[in-house]
C-alpha positions as CSV (number, residue, x, y, z in Angstrom):
1,M,-42.6,7.4,-31.1
2,M,-40.8,4.0,-31.7
3,R,-41.8,4.1,-35.4
4,S,-40.3,7.6,-35.7
5,L,-37.1,6.3,-34.0
6,R,-36.8,3.4,-36.3
7,L,-37.2,5.6,-39.4
8,L,-34.6,8.0,-38.1
9,L,-32.1,5.2,-37.5
10,T,-32.8,3.9,-41.0
11,L,-31.4,7.2,-42.3
12,F,-28.0,6.0,-41.3
13,A,-28.4,2.7,-43.2
14,I,-28.9,4.9,-46.2
15,I,-26.2,7.5,-45.8
16,A,-23.4,5.3,-44.4
17,S,-22.3,1.8,-45.0
18,I,-22.8,-1.9,-44.3
19,V,-21.3,-1.3,-40.9
20,V,-24.1,1.1,-40.1
21,V,-26.7,-1.4,-41.4
22,V,-25.5,-3.9,-38.8
23,F,-25.4,-1.1,-36.1
24,V,-29.0,0.0,-37.0
25,V,-30.4,-3.5,-36.9
26,T,-29.0,-3.9,-33.4
27,I,-30.6,-0.7,-32.2
28,T,-34.0,-1.3,-33.8
29,D,-34.2,-4.9,-32.5
30,D,-33.8,-3.6,-29.0
31,D,-36.6,-1.1,-29.4
32,Q,-39.2,-3.1,-31.3
33,P,-42.8,-2.5,-30.3
34,E,-45.7,-3.6,-32.3
35,N,-40.9,20.5,-68.9
36,P,-39.1,23.0,-66.8
37,P,-37.3,26.2,-67.9
38,P,-33.5,25.8,-68.4
39,P,-31.3,26.6,-65.4
40,R,-30.1,30.1,-65.0
41,A,-26.5,30.7,-66.0
42,H,-24.2,32.4,-63.4
43,T,-22.1,35.1,-64.9
44,E,-20.2,36.4,-61.9
45,S,-16.5,36.5,-62.3
46,T,-15.3,37.9,-59.0
47,T,-14.1,36.6,-55.7
48,A,-16.8,36.5,-53.0
49,N,-16.3,39.0,-50.3
50,A,-16.9,36.6,-47.4
51,P,-13.6,35.9,-45.6
52,S,-12.2,32.4,-45.3
53,T,-12.3,30.8,-41.9
54,T,-9.7,28.2,-43.0
55,S,-7.0,28.3,-40.3
56,S,-3.3,27.8,-40.8
57,Q,-3.4,25.8,-37.6
58,S,-5.3,22.9,-39.2
59,R,-4.5,19.5,-37.7
60,P,-3.1,16.5,-39.7
61,P,-5.6,15.0,-42.0
62,T,-7.5,11.7,-41.3
63,V,-9.8,9.4,-43.2
64,D,-13.3,8.2,-43.0
65,M,-14.2,4.5,-42.5
66,F,-13.6,3.8,-46.2
67,G,-10.2,5.5,-46.4
68,N,-11.4,8.8,-48.0
69,R,-9.3,11.7,-47.0
70,L,-10.7,14.2,-44.5
71,E,-9.1,17.5,-43.6
72,V,-9.2,18.4,-39.8
73,P,-9.6,22.1,-39.3
74,A,-8.5,23.8,-36.1
75,D,-12.1,24.7,-35.4
76,D,-14.2,21.6,-34.8
77,A,-17.1,23.3,-36.6
78,G,-15.1,23.3,-39.8
79,A,-13.6,26.0,-42.0
80,T,-14.7,27.6,-45.3
81,L,-12.5,28.3,-48.4
82,P,-12.2,31.5,-50.4
83,Q,-15.0,31.6,-52.9
84,I,-13.8,32.0,-56.5
85,L,-17.0,32.3,-58.6
86,D,-15.2,31.8,-61.9
87,G,-14.8,28.2,-60.8
88,R,-18.5,27.3,-60.9
89,I,-19.6,24.7,-63.4
90,D,-20.8,26.0,-66.7
91,P,-24.6,25.2,-67.1
92,A,-23.9,24.2,-70.7
93,R,-21.7,21.3,-69.7
94,P,-23.3,17.9,-70.2
95,D,-22.4,16.9,-66.6
96,Y,-23.8,20.1,-65.0
97,L,-26.0,18.1,-62.7
98,T,-23.3,15.7,-61.5
99,A,-20.0,17.5,-61.6
100,A,-18.3,18.3,-58.4
101,P,-17.7,21.9,-57.4
102,A,-14.2,23.5,-57.7
103,R,-11.6,22.9,-55.0
104,L,-13.8,20.3,-53.2
105,Q,-12.6,19.4,-49.8
106,W,-14.0,17.0,-47.2
107,Q,-13.7,17.9,-43.5
108,R,-14.2,16.1,-40.3
109,I,-16.3,18.1,-37.9
110,W,-16.6,17.7,-34.1
111,G,-14.5,14.5,-34.5
112,G,-17.3,12.7,-36.4
113,A,-19.2,13.4,-39.6
114,A,-17.6,14.1,-43.0
115,V,-18.9,17.3,-44.6
116,P,-17.9,18.9,-47.9
117,V,-16.8,22.5,-48.6
118,S,-15.8,24.0,-51.9
119,G,-14.0,27.0,-53.2
120,S,-16.7,27.9,-55.6
121,D,-20.2,27.0,-54.4
122,G,-20.0,27.3,-50.6
123,P,-20.4,27.4,-47.8
124,A,-19.2,31.0,-47.6
125,R,-19.4,31.2,-43.8
126,I,-19.8,29.2,-40.6
127,D,-21.4,31.0,-37.7
128,G,-22.1,29.4,-34.4
129,G,-21.6,26.0,-35.9
130,V,-24.1,26.6,-38.7
131,A,-22.8,26.7,-42.3
132,A,-24.5,29.1,-44.8
133,G,-23.9,30.9,-48.0
134,F,-24.3,28.1,-50.5
135,A,-24.4,29.0,-54.2
136,R,-27.7,29.0,-56.1
137,T,-26.4,26.1,-58.3
138,P,-26.9,22.3,-58.4
139,Q,-23.5,22.0,-56.7
140,G,-24.5,24.4,-54.0
141,A,-27.7,22.5,-53.3
142,A,-25.8,19.2,-53.0
143,L,-23.2,20.7,-50.7
144,A,-26.0,22.1,-48.5
145,A,-27.8,18.8,-48.3
146,M,-24.7,16.9,-47.2
147,D,-23.7,19.6,-44.8
148,A,-27.1,19.7,-43.1
149,I,-27.2,16.0,-42.6
150,G,-23.7,15.8,-41.1
151,R,-24.1,18.8,-38.8
152,A,-27.5,17.6,-37.5
153,Y,-25.8,14.5,-36.1
154,A,-22.3,15.7,-35.3
155,A,-22.9,19.1,-33.7
156,P,-23.0,19.2,-29.8
157,D,-25.9,20.6,-27.8
158,P,-27.3,23.2,-28.4
159,L,-25.8,23.8,-31.8
160,W,-27.4,20.8,-33.6
161,Q,-30.9,22.3,-32.8
162,N,-29.8,25.5,-34.5
163,V,-28.6,23.6,-37.5
164,I,-32.0,22.0,-37.9
165,R,-33.8,25.3,-37.6
166,A,-31.5,27.0,-40.1
167,R,-30.8,24.2,-42.6
168,F,-34.2,22.4,-42.8
169,Y,-37.5,23.9,-43.9
170,G,-40.6,22.6,-42.1
171,G,-40.9,19.9,-39.4
172,G,-40.8,22.2,-36.4
173,D,-40.6,20.7,-33.0
174,A,-41.5,17.2,-34.3
175,L,-38.3,17.2,-36.4
176,I,-36.1,18.3,-33.5
177,E,-37.7,15.8,-31.2
178,G,-37.1,13.0,-33.7
179,F,-33.4,13.9,-34.1
180,A,-33.1,14.1,-30.3
181,R,-34.4,10.6,-29.9
182,S,-32.1,9.3,-32.6
183,R,-29.0,11.0,-31.2
184,A,-29.7,9.8,-27.7
185,S,-30.3,6.2,-28.8
186,A,-27.0,5.9,-30.7
187,P,-24.3,8.3,-29.4
188,G,-21.3,8.6,-31.8
189,M,-23.2,7.6,-34.9
190,A,-22.1,10.8,-36.7
191,R,-18.8,9.0,-37.6
192,F,-20.8,6.9,-40.0
193,V,-21.6,9.9,-42.1
194,T,-19.0,9.3,-44.7
195,V,-18.0,10.6,-48.2
196,P,-20.8,9.3,-50.6
197,E,-20.0,7.0,-53.5
198,G,-21.8,9.3,-55.9
199,V,-23.8,12.5,-56.1
200,R,-26.3,13.8,-58.7
201,I,-29.1,16.3,-59.0
202,Q,-32.2,15.0,-60.8
203,P,-33.1,16.4,-64.2
204,G,-35.5,19.3,-64.0
205,Y,-33.3,21.3,-61.7
206,R,-34.5,24.9,-61.1
207,D,-33.0,27.5,-58.9
208,D,-35.8,27.2,-56.4
209,L,-35.9,23.4,-56.2
210,A,-33.1,20.8,-56.5
211,V,-33.6,17.1,-55.9
212,V,-30.3,15.8,-54.6
213,Q,-29.5,12.1,-54.7
214,L,-26.6,10.5,-52.8
215,A,-25.4,7.0,-53.5
216,V,-23.9,5.2,-50.5
217,R,-22.7,1.7,-49.8
218,S,-25.3,-0.8,-48.6
219,T,-25.5,-4.6,-47.9
220,S,-26.8,-5.2,-51.5
221,G,-24.5,-2.8,-53.4
222,Y,-25.6,0.8,-53.1
223,A,-28.6,2.7,-51.7
224,I,-29.8,6.0,-53.1
225,A,-31.0,8.6,-50.7
226,T,-33.1,11.5,-52.1
227,W,-33.1,15.0,-50.5
228,P,-35.4,17.7,-51.9
229,M,-33.7,21.1,-51.5
230,V,-35.5,24.5,-51.6
231,W,-34.2,28.0,-51.9
232,V,-35.6,29.9,-49.0
233,E,-34.4,33.3,-47.6
234,G,-31.2,33.3,-49.7
235,D,-30.0,29.7,-49.1
236,W,-30.7,26.0,-49.7
237,R,-32.6,24.1,-47.1
238,I,-33.8,20.5,-46.9
239,R,-37.5,20.5,-47.6
240,V,-39.3,18.5,-44.8
241,P,-42.5,16.8,-45.9
242,D,-45.7,17.4,-44.0
243,D,-45.5,13.9,-42.6
244,V,-42.0,14.3,-40.9
245,D,-41.5,10.5,-40.8
246,T,-41.6,10.1,-44.5
247,L,-38.4,12.2,-44.8
248,W,-36.5,9.0,-44.0
249,G,-37.5,6.3,-46.4
250,S,-35.5,3.2,-46.9
251,G,-33.8,4.4,-50.1
252,T,-33.6,2.8,-53.5
253,S,-31.3,-0.1,-54.0
254,T,-29.0,-0.3,-57.0
255,V,-26.0,-2.3,-58.0
256,S,-24.2,0.5,-59.9
257,T,-23.4,4.2,-59.4
258,A,-23.6,4.9,-63.2
259,G,-25.0,8.3,-63.8
260,F,-23.6,9.7,-60.6
261,G,-20.7,12.1,-60.2
262,I,-17.6,11.3,-58.1
263,W,-17.2,13.8,-55.4
264,R,-14.2,12.5,-53.6
265,Q,-11.4,14.9,-52.7
266,S,-8.4,14.4,-55.0
């Protein structure tokens, strides 16, 4: 149990910042015991039918701990944008696997985590605090990964359990129990889920599997967190390994974000 808790807390050292690294060390010290086919082109040229939940009553914007702009929708669960499919990245572009989706916006949800929404690749809807309707594209996979991570830690009871059931594939009760221990041990840690320094999808992307990598600040420069995404029942979900604990490795250290796309809101 303690090993699982330490691994869960290590997640935040990967996806947040140097501040989180110090925070996680404090928590863990207190608890110590002993040749693929080419990607399919998207040819749609219409506006998606799902209505926008963006509210005209949005609150003033704020920033994450690094000064990146975050919108604050009226609904704490966030708001979608109208989906204009013509805005999706052309698969022939050389930066297809790193380019940010059209009309990218970062939102603060439940007063904590930063999650992305776009006007081209989803999410298309937010129901009961769970975002869904991500495009079957590299951008859609990356958006879904970051959304799932943020909501799993920011959503209140019992919504976060629903997020895990809907946005993760595999893990079952063990995954939910692990998140529960992590959330209980460090209340408020969702605010450390910030806008990443870089985003990319590994070469070999196919429309049923996308390996998303996020570059975030760390004590030695940057850490790269890797999230395998699978297309299941019409949407992207984080693929949980058979050994749940291995989902949270320590990440790969790097001194540069070369090769990553910049996904900050302009």
